[in-house]
C-alpha positions in Angstrom: -6.8 5.6 -2.0 -3.5 7.4 -2.3 -1.9 8.8 -5.4 1.7 9.6 -6.2 2.3 13.3 -6.8 5.1 15.5 -8.0 8.5 14.2 -7.1 7.1 10.9 -6.1 5.4 12.2 -3.0 2.5 10.5 -1.3 0.3 12.1 1.3 -0.7 9.9 4.2 -4.3 10.7 5.3 -4.7 12.6 8.5 -6.6 9.8 10.3 -3.8 7.3 9.6 -1.2 9.9 10.8 -3.2 10.4 14.0 -3.5 6.7 14.6 0.2 6.2 14.2 1.2 9.3 16.0 3.0 10.7 12.9 3.9 14.3 13.0 6.0 16.6 10.7 9.5 15.2 10.7 8.5 11.6 11.7 10.8 9.1 10.1 9.4 6.2 8.1 11.1 3.1 6.8 10.0 2.0 3.3 10.4 -1.5 2.0 9.2 -3.4 -1.0 6.8 -6.2 -0.1 5.8 -8.3 -3.0 4.1 -5.9 -5.5 3.7 -3.1 -3.0 5.5 -0.7 -0.6 5.3 -1.0 3.1 5.8 2.2 5.2 6.5 1.8 8.9 7.4 4.3 11.5 11.1 4.1 12.3 10.4 3.6 16.0 8.1 0.7 15.3 10.9 -1.0 13.3 13.3 -0.4 16.2 10.8 -2.0 18.7 10.4 -5.0 16.4 14.1 -5.5 16.0 14.7 -5.2 19.7 12.0 -7.8 20.4 13.5 -10.2 17.8 17.0 -9.9 19.4 15.9 -9.6 23.1 17.0 -13.2 23.9 20.5 -12.7 22.5 22.9 -12.6 25.4 25.7 -10.7 23.7 26.0 -8.0 21.1 27.3 -8.7 17.7 30.2 -6.3 18.3 31.2 -8.2 21.4 31.0 -11.5 19.5 33.1 -10.2 16.7 35.8 -8.8 19.1 35.9 -12.2 20.8 36.2 -14.1 17.5 39.0 -11.7 16.3 40.9 -12.1 19.6 40.7 -15.9 19.4 41.9 -15.8 15.8 44.8 -13.5 16.7 45.8 -15.8 19.7 45.7 -18.9 17.4 47.8 -17.1 14.8 50.4 -16.0 17.4 50.7 -19.6 18.6 51.3 -20.8 15.1 54.3 -18.5 14.6 
């Protein structure tokens, strides 16, 4: 059981911090899940996202540049 203290602070029990490898300064990501709050280590979120997008062959930035260049080329042909 955790409780919210002054300034909205919550203390994560030592055993949980040890299990997750959390130390002073560890960054957490907080998100609302239904009626609760989910706290995840930032590195875990990065790993999940990298896994989700591992099969993507190109970066979004490269895709955007390619689309913009195609649109610019099309526009210059119209003029």
